C-alpha positions as CSV (number, residue, x, y, z in Angstrom):
1,M,-88.6,-62.2,34.8
2,D,-90.4,-58.9,35.0
3,W,-93.8,-59.9,33.7
4,S,-97.1,-58.4,35.0
5,D,-99.7,-60.8,33.7
6,D,-100.3,-64.4,32.9
7,S,-101.0,-63.9,29.1
8,L,-98.1,-66.3,28.3
9,G,-99.1,-68.9,30.8
10,T,-96.7,-70.2,33.4
11,I,-93.1,-69.0,33.0
12,Y,-90.5,-71.3,34.3
13,E,-87.0,-70.1,35.3
14,G,-83.8,-71.8,36.4
15,I,-84.6,-75.3,35.1
16,L,-81.8,-76.5,32.8
17,D,-81.2,-79.6,30.8
18,D,-77.9,-81.6,30.9
19,E,-76.3,-79.2,28.5
20,G,-77.3,-76.1,30.4
21,S,-80.1,-75.0,28.1
22,P,-83.3,-73.7,29.7
23,K,-86.3,-76.0,29.7
24,C,-89.7,-76.5,31.2
25,P,-90.3,-79.1,34.0
26,D,-90.3,-82.7,32.7
27,E,-93.8,-83.3,34.0
28,C,-95.0,-80.6,31.5
29,Y,-93.8,-82.3,28.3
30,K,-96.7,-84.1,26.7
31,H,-94.2,-86.1,24.5
32,Q,-91.6,-86.7,27.2
33,D,-89.1,-89.2,25.9
34,Q,-91.0,-89.2,22.6
35,A,-94.0,-90.8,24.2
36,A,-97.3,-90.6,22.4
37,S,-98.9,-89.0,25.4
38,A,-96.9,-88.8,28.6
39,D,-98.4,-88.3,32.1
40,T,-98.6,-84.5,32.6
41,S,-100.8,-84.5,35.7
42,G,-97.9,-83.1,37.8
43,C,-97.7,-80.0,35.6
44,K,-98.7,-76.8,37.3
45,G,-99.5,-75.0,34.0
46,K,-100.6,-76.3,30.6
47,P,-98.6,-79.2,29.2
48,L,-96.4,-78.4,26.3
49,D,-97.0,-80.1,22.9
50,M,-93.7,-78.9,21.4
51,S,-90.3,-77.8,22.5
52,L,-87.4,-76.3,20.6
53,W,-83.8,-76.3,21.8
54,P,-80.3,-76.1,20.4
55,S,-78.0,-79.0,21.3
56,E,-74.4,-80.1,20.9
57,K,-75.5,-83.4,19.6
58,P,-79.2,-83.6,18.5
59,G,-79.0,-87.2,17.3
60,E,-76.7,-89.9,16.1
61,G,-75.3,-88.6,12.7
62,A,-78.0,-85.9,12.6
63,I,-77.7,-82.1,12.5
64,G,-81.4,-81.8,13.4
65,T,-84.2,-84.0,14.6
66,G,-87.9,-83.2,14.9
67,G,-91.4,-84.6,15.3
68,D,-94.6,-83.9,17.2
69,W,-92.5,-83.8,20.4
70,G,-90.4,-80.8,19.3
71,Q,-87.3,-79.9,17.5
72,R,-83.6,-80.2,18.3
73,V,-81.0,-78.5,16.2
74,E,-77.2,-78.6,16.4
75,N,-75.8,-75.3,17.6
76,S,-73.3,-74.8,14.9
77,T,-75.3,-75.6,11.8
78,L,-77.3,-73.4,9.5
79,M,-80.6,-72.3,10.9
80,M,-82.4,-73.5,7.8
81,V,-82.4,-76.8,9.5
82,L,-84.4,-75.2,12.2
83,L,-87.1,-74.2,9.8
84,H,-87.2,-77.7,8.4
85,E,-87.5,-79.3,11.8
86,I,-90.2,-76.9,12.9
87,G,-92.1,-77.9,9.8
88,H,-92.1,-81.5,11.2
89,G,-93.6,-80.1,14.5
90,F,-96.5,-78.8,12.4
91,G,-96.9,-82.3,10.9
92,L,-95.2,-81.5,7.5
93,P,-93.6,-84.4,5.7
94,E,-90.2,-84.8,4.1
95,M,-90.8,-83.3,0.7
96,Y,-87.4,-84.6,-0.7
97,V,-88.9,-88.1,-0.5
98,A,-90.5,-88.7,-4.0
99,E,-93.7,-90.3,-2.7
100,N,-94.4,-87.3,-0.5
101,K,-94.0,-84.6,-3.2
102,P,-96.5,-84.3,-6.1
103,A,-95.1,-83.7,-9.5
104,G,-94.4,-80.1,-10.2
105,Y,-94.7,-79.0,-6.5
106,P,-92.7,-75.8,-5.9
107,A,-89.5,-75.7,-3.9
108,N,-89.9,-75.4,-0.1
109,V,-87.9,-75.8,3.1
110,M,-89.4,-79.3,3.7
111,D,-87.6,-80.1,0.4
112,E,-84.2,-78.5,-0.1
113,S,-85.0,-74.8,-0.4
114,F,-83.0,-72.3,1.6
115,T,-85.9,-69.8,1.6
116,L,-89.5,-69.9,2.6
117,T,-91.8,-70.1,-0.5
118,D,-95.5,-70.3,-1.3
119,G,-95.0,-74.1,-1.3
120,D,-94.3,-73.9,2.5
121,G,-97.4,-71.9,3.1
122,W,-99.5,-74.4,1.1
123,L,-98.1,-77.2,3.2
124,L,-98.9,-75.5,6.5
125,R,-102.4,-74.5,5.3
126,S,-103.1,-78.1,4.4
127,V,-102.0,-79.3,7.8
128,L,-104.0,-76.6,9.7
129,E,-107.1,-77.3,7.7
130,N,-106.9,-81.0,8.7
131,I,-106.2,-80.4,12.4
132,K,-108.0,-77.2,13.2
133,S,-111.1,-79.0,14.3
134,R,-109.1,-80.7,17.1
135,Y,-108.3,-77.4,18.8
136,N,-110.0,-74.2,20.0
137,F,-108.8,-71.6,17.6
C-alpha cells in the first residue's frame, strides 16, 4: 500500500484466511477463537479488539454472528445484518428479545428495523457512557 505515515497503525498485507479474505496476523486478535483475552504478545502492532469479515458460512444456520470478538456476515445476505452484528461489537443487546427492550422503545437495527433510528443512537450512547472510562478517548 502507498501510505506515508503510521496514523493508521500497522498495516498488514497478504495475510488471508481459509476463504481467501484479508486478515491480520492471528497473534494480533485479542479474542482469537472467541477467547476472553488471547495472548497477543507476539503482535508487532496494537492488538485488535474487533474484526469484520464477509464469509461463505458465518455459523451453523446463521446469516451473521457477532460479539466482542468481531462480526462475521454471509456474503450474499442483506447488509442490514452487518449493521446489527456491528451493534453487538459495541456491546448492544438483541432488542427483539422482550426482556431487553423497554416498553415503547423505538424501532432500531438491534430490533428489526431496516434503517438506523434515534433508538440506535441512544443504545450506542448508553454503551459508550458505560465503557468510556475504560479507554483513553
